[in-house]
N, C-alpha and C positions, 0 to 999 in steps of 0.2 A: 263611893264613886272613885274610879281610878283616875290618876293624873298622868297625862302624856308627858314624857320627858323629852327635852330638846338639847341634850348635852349640858353645857355649862351656862345656858341662858334660861331665864325664867319664862313661863308660858306667855307673860305679857310681852316680853322682848321678842319671843318667838313669833307672836302674832304680828309684831312690827316688821320682822324680817320677811314673813310670808307676804305681807302687803307690798313690800318693796320688790321682792322677787317677781311677783305677778305684774306689778305695775311696769317694771322694766321690760318684761317679756311680752305683754299683751299686743303691742303693735304688730308683732310677727304672726299672731294667731288669727289668720284670715279664715281658714277653714273652720276654726272654732266658732265663728260667728253664726254660721248658717245651717248647722246641723240641728236635729231635734235633740235638745240638750237635756240630760238627766243628771242630777247631783249624785255624788257618791255617798251613800248612807254609811254611817258607822256600824261596825259589828255585823256586816253583811257578807254574803258569799261573793266569790270572784266572778259570778255571771250576772249580767244585767239583761233583762228580758223586755223586748218590745213586742207588742201584740196587735194584730190586725183582725177585726171582725168583718164578716161578710155573710150574705145569704149563700145557700148551699153551693158547693164547688163544681157544679156541672158546667161551668163556663169553660171555654177552650181558648187557647192562645196560639197564635201562629209563631210566637217567639219562644216556645218551649214551656217549661213548667213554672216560670216566674209569674207572679200575679200581674195581670195586664188590665189596667182600668178600662181601656177602650173596649176590649173584648168582653170584660165582665158586664158592663152596662148595656151591651148588645145582647146579652144572654136571655134565656127564657124567663127568668125572674123579673125582667123589666119589659116584657112584651105584654101590652094591655090585653091582647087576645087570650092570653093564658091566665089572666087574673079576673076575668068577668065572673061575677057572683050569680048563682041561681037562687031564686027566691026560696027561702026555707031550707037551703042546703048548706051545711057547714063546709067551707073549703078545706082541702088538705093543708096541713101545716107545712111551712117551709123551714128547713133546718137552718139554725143559726150556727155558723162555724167560725173557727178562728185559726190563724197561723201565728206561731211564735218565732221570733228572730232573736237568737241569743248571741250576745257579745261577751267575750271573756276578757276580764280585766288583766292587764299586764303591768307589772311594776317596773319602773325605770328609776335611775338615780346615778349620782356621781359624787365625788368628793375631791378636794384638793388638800394637800398638806402644806402647812405654813410653819416654818421653824421659829423658835423663840428669838433668834438673832434678827430675822427679818422683821418680826413684830416690834422688836425693841429699837431697831436702828434705821429701818427703811423710811425714806422721806415721804412716801405716799401712804394714805390710809389703806393698807394692804387688805385688811379684813373686809372693809367696805367694797373694795374693788373685787375681791373674791366673790362676795355675795352678788354683786351686779353681773359679773360675767357668767356665773352659774345660772342666774335667772334667764339670761339670754340663751344659754345652752338648753335649759329645760324647755323653753318655748319652741325653739327650732326643732328639737328632737321630737316633741309631741306633734308638731305640725307635720313633720315628715312621716310619722306613723299614720296620721290621718290620710295624707295623700297616697301613701302606699296602698291603702285599702281602696280609696275612691278611683284611682287610675286603673283599677282592674274592672271597672264597669264595662259592659259589653256593647253599649250603643256608641258607635263611632261614625263620624262623617269625615270626609277628606276634602281639601280645597279643590275647587274647579271640577267637582264631581268625580274625582279620582276614586278608584275602588280599593286601594291598599296604601299602606304607609310607604311602601317602596316606590310608588308612582308619584308621590307628592313632590311638586316643584314650583307651585304657584302660591302667591301670598294671599292673605285673607281678603275677602270681599263681602259686601253687604248681602249679596245673594247667599253666601255661605251661612251667615247668621240667620237669615230668614228660613233656611231649610231646617236649622236646628230648632228655632223657636216654633216653627210649624209642627215639628215632631213632638216637642214637649206639650204643646197645646192639644194636639190630637190624642195624646195619651192622658189628657186631663190634668197635666201638670199645672199647678197654680203658681202665680208669682209669689215671691217671698215677701211677707209683710211684717216680719219681726226678725230681730237678730240678737244674739247673745251680747250683752253689754260689754263695752271695752273698759271694764273696771274689774277689780278683783272680786267684787260682790257677785253672787249668783242672781241671774234674772235676765229678762229680755227687754228690748225697747222697740217701739213701733217704727216702721220705715215706710216710705212710699212703695206701693206694689211694683215689683220688677223681678225679672230673672237676673241671676248673678253669673258672671263669668270671671274666672281667675286665670291670669296669664303671666308668662314670664315678661320681665321688663323689655326684652328685645322686641316685643310685639308692639310697643307703644307707638313708634312712627307709623306703622301700617294702620293702626286704629285711628290715629289722628288724621290720616289721609282720607278717611271716609267722609263724604260731604255732609252727612247728617250727624257727625260726631259732635257731642256737646261736652266741652271740658268741664271738669268738676268745679273749677273756680267760677263758672257761670251758672251754677245750679239755682242761685237765688236763695229761697228759704230752705232748701233741702241741704242738709249737712253731709259732706262726703266723709267716708271712712279713711283711716290711715291706709295709704297705698292705693286709693281709688283715683283713677285718672279721668274718668268721664263716662258717658253713656251713649249708646246708639239705639235709637228707637226704645224698645222696652227692656233693654239689657244694660246693666251697670257693670263696668269693668274695673277689676282690682288687680294689682300686680304683686307677684311674689316670686322670688328666685327659687322657692321650693318646687315650682312647676318647671322642672328641668327639661330641656329639649333632648330629642333622640338624635345625637350628632351623626351626620352622614347616613341617616337611615332612609333618605328619600331618593328621588330620581337624579340622574346626572345631566338631564337636559334643561334644567332651569336657567332663567336669564336674570341676572342681577339679584340673586338670592344668596344668603349665607350658606356656605358649603363646608364639608369636611371630607378630604380625599376626593374632591370633585363631585361628591353627592350632596344633594340638598339636606341641610339640617331640618328636622321636622319638629315643630313646636306644638304641644298639646294645649288646647284651650278647654278648660273645664267649665261646662254650663250646668247650672243648678236651678231646679225648681224647689218649691217648698216640700219639706219632709222627705227629701230624697235619701237622707242618711241620718243615723243617730250617733250620738257621742255621749261619753261621760265627760262633762265639762271640766276643763282644767282650772277650776276655781271652786270656792266654797271651803267649808271648814275642814273637809277630809281629803281634799285634792292633793295637797302638797305639804310635806313635812320638812322643815329646814333643820339642819344640825350644825351647831357651832360648839366645838370642843377646844377650850383653851389649853395650852401646854400645862401638863401636870404630871407629877411623878407617878410611875407605875412600874410593875415588873418589866414590861417591855420598853419603857422609856424612863429609866430611873432618874435622869437629870432634867426631866420635863423640857425636852428640846423640841417637841413637835405638837402642833395644834392642827385642827381639822375644820374645814367648812364644807358642808355638803347638802344634798337634797335627795328626796325620794318621793315618788308620786305614782298614781295609777292612771292608766289611759285605756280607752276602748272606743273603737269606731266600727260601725256596721252599715252597709248599704241596706236601706229599708225598701226602696222601690227603684229598681234599675231603670225603669221607664221615665223617671223624673230627673234623670241626669244623663249627660252624654259628653263625649269629647269631640272636638273638631280639631283635626290635625292639619297644619299649614306650614308652608315655608315663610321666611321673613326676608324683608328687603336687605340687600347689602348696601350700606350707606357710604362705602369707601369710594 
């Protein structure tokens, strides 16, 4: 049985560092919570496969070649008139088919160099600080890779029934949300009922059924201005997540600065909205139903490897003047059903 090495720390100490890295970083991992999560198995390939089964693919879609649940269940295989049995006659078999969605693992990592002088004389616990800040870096980096995949989704709504990003100049309204949730429900998108735990351990926890929306913090005042907004502190028995500010009808809202605005991408005719070069800044709001996307979870035994190398003599460092603290880990994110997620793009109020 091979033993994984972690530089100059034992596997037991390495496990402690892993827990601390993940614990510090987890509050940033909002997108981590709501994907269909798979653990990274040891000694496996760099491709992870998600598979969908369905009856034969004679269904059609008005949205292109993507699997469309609404159109699928309207198809001939679900028409009672096509499935009536004749006495004594064996019906023709319907083909069972599948589609595979492959996500390729990408490895990320970084390191910092710490001199022996700093380790010997600095008043702060510099190794501890290096571990902490690298944990934050790992979490934010992985979160950004997830968002870069999800923001490419093709279903987009614009505030005030605008037809393009360039026309946006109106803030969020309840009617905007209802258009989005009606779309998700029409496509048979289900409310999210479980989330990846906010702990280093792999697993999920049950939650109250709801759609999820992730927004930039600049949107908070406009959300709170909606008359039916319920702040997270008034949930009662329901526990809010890190970054959650409240809910509106059947949508829970979480904040993350990862959801960056498109500065100056909107219309120039807006009133009392944030602008860049006189054009409205456009803020994406990412709405999610259950199983919209898949991830290799950033947790578990094989997700992250810490490295701590104390200064020691070598050919490249004969006086043992340099030590290293670093990490490396794998990540993968893939959209599984584009019809179960969408963006709403809006302007935000100028509070000045």
